[in-house]
C-alpha positions in Angstrom: 106.3 85.1 114.4 104.5 88.4 115.4 103.4 90.8 112.6 101.6 93.9 112.6 98.3 93.8 110.6 96.3 96.5 109.1 92.5 96.1 109.5 89.7 98.5 108.3 86.2 98.3 110.2 83.3 100.7 110.8 82.7 100.9 114.8 79.4 101.7 116.2 79.7 103.7 119.7 76.4 103.5 121.7 75.2 106.8 122.9 75.9 105.6 126.7 79.6 106.2 125.6 79.3 109.6 124.0 81.0 111.1 127.4 84.0 109.1 126.9 86.7 110.1 124.5 86.2 108.6 121.1 89.6 107.1 120.4 89.5 105.3 123.9 85.9 104.2 123.5 87.3 102.5 119.9 90.4 101.4 121.4 88.5 99.5 124.1 86.0 98.1 121.6 88.6 96.9 119.2 90.6 95.2 121.9 87.5 93.5 123.5 86.4 92.3 119.8 89.5 91.1 118.4 92.1 90.3 121.2 92.6 86.7 121.8 90.7 85.7 118.7 91.9 83.9 115.6 90.9 85.6 112.3 90.8 83.3 109.4 93.7 83.6 107.3 95.3 86.3 109.5 96.3 84.5 112.7 95.8 85.1 116.6 95.0 88.7 117.4 96.9 89.9 120.5 96.4 93.2 121.3 95.8 96.7 119.4 98.7 98.6 118.4 97.5 101.8 117.3 94.7 103.5 115.5 96.0 104.8 112.1 92.9 106.9 111.0 89.4 107.5 112.0 87.0 109.3 109.7 84.2 111.7 111.0 81.2 109.8 112.7 77.8 109.6 111.1 74.4 108.7 112.2 71.8 106.4 110.8 68.2 107.2 111.0 66.4 105.1 113.8 70.1 104.4 115.4 71.2 106.5 118.3 75.0 105.2 117.7 77.8 107.0 116.1 79.1 104.8 113.3 82.9 105.6 112.7 85.5 104.3 109.7 88.5 103.2 111.5 91.9 101.9 110.1 93.9 100.1 112.8 96.9 97.9 113.4 97.0 94.8 115.6 99.7 92.6 116.8 99.3 89.2 115.4 100.7 86.0 116.1 101.2 84.1 112.8 103.9 81.5 112.8 104.9 80.1 109.4 105.0 76.3 108.4 107.9 74.7 110.1 109.0 77.7 112.1 110.8 76.4 115.4 109.0 78.1 118.2 110.4 77.5 121.9 107.6 76.6 124.4 107.1 74.6 127.8 105.4 71.4 128.0 101.9 71.6 129.6 101.4 68.0 130.0 101.5 64.7 128.1 99.1 62.1 127.3 99.2 59.0 125.1 97.6 61.0 122.1 100.5 63.5 122.2 102.0 66.7 123.8 100.1 69.9 124.7 102.5 72.8 124.8 102.2 76.4 126.1 104.0 79.4 124.9 102.9 81.6 127.9 100.3 83.7 126.1 98.8 80.6 124.1 98.2 77.4 125.4 96.3 75.5 122.9 99.2 73.9 120.9 98.8 70.0 120.7 101.6 67.9 119.1 100.1 64.7 118.0 101.8 61.5 118.5 102.5 61.0 114.6 104.3 64.4 114.6 106.7 63.6 117.5 110.4 62.7 116.8 111.0 59.1 115.9 111.7 56.6 117.4 109.7 57.7 120.6 107.3 55.9 123.2 105.0 57.1 125.8 105.8 56.1 129.4 102.6 55.4 131.3 104.1 55.2 135.0 105.6 58.7 134.5 103.0 60.2 131.8 105.9 61.3 129.5 107.1 60.9 126.2 110.7 59.3 126.0 112.8 59.8 122.6 115.1 56.8 122.2 
C-alpha cells in the first residue's frame, strides 16, 4: 500500500531563500511540489521521507537562482489491483459509495462494483446488501 519511491530532480532555489539552510529550503519545496499530488504511474505522494544526495549548486547566466541536483525518497500510496483496504463510508448516493481512508477522501465505488445483490434505499440513503 505504501512504498518508498526514489526521485531525481533539479531544484531551483530563489535568491530570497539563500539565507535559509539549503536542505531545509529544498525539503520545503519538494513537500509543496509533490505532497498530496498523484504522479502518473507512481501513485499518490504523501510526504518527503529523506534527501539521499544533493550535488553542488550551480548558476545559469541571467538567472539569480541556485540550481541543485537532488535525489530524494517520497512515501507514496500505491495500492495494487484488488488489494483490500479498510476505509470509512463518507456518503452514499444512487450512483455508488464514497469512501475515505482518513488521509485520502477521493475513493468512489460505482454501483456496478458493489457486492451483488444490493439495492439503494432512498429513504435512508444507504446501500443494502441482501
